[in-house]
N, C-alpha and C positions, 0 to 999 in steps of 0.2 A: 468731473468738471461740468458745471451746469452750462446750458446754452446761454451765450452772451449776445448773439445776434442771429436774426432769422436767416441770414445768408448761409449760416452753417448747416441749416436743415433743408436748403433748397433741393439738393440731390435726393433726399428722402421724400420730399413732397412730390418731386417730378416722377420718381419711380412708383410712388403710391398711385398717382393718377394713371400711369401706364398699366399697372397691374389690375386696377379696377376696370380699366378699359378692356383688357383681355377677358376679364370675368363676364362682363355684360354686353360685349359687342354683338354676340349672336342674337340677343333678344328681339330687336326690331326686325331681324331677318327670319324669324321663325315661320311666318306665313310663306315666305319665298322658299325656304328650305323644305317646308312641308310639301309644297307643290313639286319642287324639283326632284325630291327623292320619293314622292308618292306615299307619304306617311300621314298619320293622323296628327292633330294638333297636340294631343297628349304625348305622342312619341317625339314630336319636335321639341316639346317643352323639356323632354328628358335631357337635352343638351345642357340645360341649366341644372336640373336635378342631380345628374351624375357628377357634376362639379361640386355641388354643395355637400354631398354625402361625405367625401373625403375631407372637405373643408371643416366638417363638424367633428371629425375624429383626429385628423393629423395634428391640429394645434396642441393637443395634449402631449403628443410625443415631442413636437418642436419646442413647446414651452419647457419641457424637461431638458432637452438638449441645450437650450439657450441659457440654462443655469451653469453650463460648463464650457460652452463654445461662444466665441465672439459673434454677435449678430452680423457684423460686416462680412465675416468669412462665409456665413450661411448665404447672405445676399449675393456674393460673388460667384457662388456655385449655382444657386437657384435661378437667377435672372437669365443667364445664357441658355439654360435648359428650357426656359419658357420661350425664348426666341425660336428654338428648334421646333417646339410643338406648334407654334404659329405658322411656321413654314410648311409643316406637314398638313396642317388644317387647310391652308390655302390650296394645296396641291392634290388632295385626295378626292376620289370620285365615289367613295363608299360611305354610306351613312354609319355603318357599323364602325368603321375606322374613326369617323368623327367622334363617336361616342367614346371610343378608347382614348383618343387624344384629350377629350375633355376630362376624363378620369385622371389622366396624368397631370393635366393642368390643375385639377382639384387637389393634387398632392403638392404641387409646387407653390401655388398661390398662398396657402396658409403658412408655408415656411417663410415666404417673403413678408406677408402682412404681420405675422407674429414677431419677426425680426425687426421690422420697421417700428412697431409699437414699443418693443423692448428697448431699441436704440434710443428712441425719443424720450422714453421715461427715464432711461439711464443717464441721459444728458440734461435732464431737467431737475430743477430744485423743487422743493415742496411748494414754494410760492408760485412757481410758473407751470406746474404740471397740468392744471386745468386748462390754461390758455393754450399750451402746446398741444394737448390732446384735442382741443377744439379745432386747432389748425389742421391737425392730422385728419380729423373727421371731415372737415371742409374739403380737403384734398380727395378723400374717398368719394365724396359727393360729386365733385367736379369730374373725377375720373369716370364715375358711373354715368354721368350725363354725356360727357364728351365721347365716351366709348360708344354709347348707343347712337348719338346724333351723327357722329362721324362715320360710323359703319353704315348707317342708313344712307347718308349722302354719297359716300364712295360707291356703295352697292347700286344706288340709283343711277350713277353716272357711268360706272365701269364694270359692274358685276360684283357679286358678293365676295368672290375670292380675293379681289384686290383690297377689300377691307382688312383682311387678316395679313396680307402681305405688307401693307402699310404699317400695321401694328408691329410686325416683326422688325422692320427697319427702325422704327422709333424706339423700340426696346433696346436695340444695340446702342443708341445714344444714351439711354438711361443707364445701361451697364457701365459705360465709360465714366459717368459722373460719380459712380460709387468710389472711384479711386481718390476722390477729393475728400472723402469722409475721414475725420480723425477717429481713432478708437476711443472707447469709453475709458476715461482715466480712472484708475483705481479699481478696475474690474477684478474681482476675486472669484475665479471659478470655484464652484462648489458642486457637490454631488448629492443633491437632495434625494431622499428616499421617495419611492412612488406614493407612499401613504401621505406625502405632503399635499397631494391633491385633495385628499379627504380633510386634511387639517384646514386647508383654505376654505372648503365648503362649509366647515363647521363654524367658521368665524361669523360673528354677527354681520348681517346685511348681504354678504357675498351671494349666497344661494338665492335670496330674493331678487337681487339685481340680475343674476344670470337667468333666472326663470322669466323675469320681465322682458329681457332682451330676446329671449327665445320666442315669446309670443309676438314681440314687436316685429322681428324679421320674418316670422311666418306670414304675418299680414302683409308686410311690404313686398316680400318675394312673390306672393300670390298675385297681388295687383299688378306688379310690374311684368310678371311672366305671361299673364293672360289678357293684359290690356290690348296688345296688338290684335288678338282675335276679336275682342269686343269692338274695336274700331272697324274691323272689316265687316262686322255685322251692321254697324250704324251707317257706314258710308262705303260706296263702291269706289270712291276716289282715294281710299287709304293705301298709298304705296309705301315703299321702304323709307323714303325721305320724310313723309308726313307722320309716319309712325314714330320715327326717330325724334322728330321735333315735339311729339306729344310728351316726351320725357323732360321737356324744358322746365317743368315744375321742380326738378332736381335743384335748380339754381336757388330756389327759395330755401332749400336745405342749407346752403352755404351761409345765408344770412342768419338763420336760427342757430346753426352750430357755432359760428363765430360769436354770436350774441349770447349764447348760453351762459358763459361765466358771468356776464353782467346781469342777466335775468336771475341767476341764482343769487347773486349779491343783493339784487333789489328785493327779491322775495324772501331772502335770508333762509333758504332751505332747498337742499338738493332734492329731497323726497317730494316736496310740494311741486317743484319744477317737473319732476317725473309724472306726477299725477295730472298736472295741467296738460302735459304733452299727450297722455293717453286719452284724456277727455276730448281734446281737439281731434285726435286721430279717430275716435269713435264717431264724432259729428261729421267728419269728412267722408267716412265710409257711407253714411246715409246720403250725402250729396252725390256720391259716385253712381247712385241709382238712376241718374238722369239719362234721357235718351238724346240729349243735345251734345254734339261733339265739342262745341265751344264751351259749354258749361263744364263738361268733363275736363277739358283742357285747363280751365280755371281752377277746378277743384284739385287737380294734381299739384298745384302750387301749395295749397293749404295742407294737403295730405303729406307731401314731402317735408314741408316745414315742421309739422308736428312730429313726424317720425325722427327727423334728425335732431330736434331739440332733445328728445329722449335719449337717442344714441350718444350724442355728444356729452350730455350730463352723466349718463351711466358709465361711459368709458373713463371719463375723468375721475368719477367717484371711486371706482374699483382700484385705480392706480393710487389715488390719494389714501385709501384705506390700507393698501398693501405696503405702503412705505417703501423701504429699500429691500425688503425680504421677498424672495420668490416672485419677482416681477415677471420673469419669463413665464412661469407657470400660471400666474394670475391672468396675464394677457392671453395665454393659450386657452385657458378655460373660458374667458370672455368670448374669444373668437369661435371656440367650439360650440358653445350654447347659441351664439348668434347664428351661425350657419347650420346648426342642427334644425333650428326653426325654419331657416331658409330652404333646407332640403325637403322638408315636409310641405312648406307653403308653395314651393314651385311645382308640386305635382298633385297632392291630395285634394286641394280645393278645386282642381280642374275636373275631378270626378263629379263633385257637386255641381259645378258649372254645366257639365254635359247633361245631367239628369234633371236639374232644378232651375237652370237658367242663371242669368247674371244676378238677379235679386237674391236667389237662394245662396249663391256664391258669397254675396256681400253680407248676408245675415250670418253665415258661418264665420266670416272674418270678424264681424262685430262681437260675436260670442267670445272669440279668441282674444279680442281687445279687452273685454270685461275680465277675463282670467288674468291677463297681463296687469291690469289695474289693481286687482286684488293682490297679486304678487308684490308689486312695488309698494303697496300700502302697508305691507307687513315688514318693511325695512326698519330696523332699529339700529341707529348709528351711535357710536361712542359720544360721550358728552362733549368732547372737543370739536366734533363735526356738526355742522348745521343740521337741524332736523326740521 
């Protein structure tokens, strides 16, 4: 049964926002956590890295599971477990335990995200899939922003532990909304063979899109993870709240993700839209070399806008190409490549940053952007799909 009104997917959107908040809430607090636990910035950044690593691997398993199990059932198990991890995160006094908790969250988050994407695609028609996935991406953007901004605000007022306690409470409300979701009508559980993953990758366009989003999120995760440390270099006044607000550029991503279907229709090409997005991303990386906090703040709007134009278009494209077959595995592969790039981007560029400074860091990311552009330029779509 296709989606007939947006109110049917409000619980999905709400939970998407909360899960992305869980994923990114620690980022603006990394300098504070670094000082409290007496660790280096690379070690603090590991709170993101260790979450992205299972995020890159687990979706392959969850995508396979979601070909046989209802996504609603998976959500009703994974969300309560995520609540428990947030409570432990708020209460621990050991950085090692924080790392372990983040690893567990890295196993739970992809189960939820892959289920959310699979549910939305399963409830959508071929005509609405691009718009629905754009709405989903907009929700992930808002979740990423509100998670960072709110955690920074709460930490600034009450201390960092209260940020995660508040998230745990809000997730409980998210869990309750899941009981309002109807099952996907006509769901026919199947047991695909593991080699189906290779069959998907052998199809035209899929691997090129996946490699493109790998590079895309490598760049994005790197900038987002090390931006707080750059701000502390540029200004002595950079506290948790101000760092959290620096992520306001995320809101531009909502505009570009929701507008992506119209942009694709106007330019009459998904691949051209992806190329435009990568070119804009490259140009904004050059702009991030500024030493002005205010210019940096403005460039983040353009940076996030370009990133989410690509992300929204790419996620809609792979679901459109997949049709009704193996959507769980198709989305699992997408999430896997996406966060594989994020796991590398959240740590490795930091080594460049330490030895060669911020400009060396940005040059490295610009090279990754060029690789991503080459990948999406190799996309060859079927004749019935815009090129």
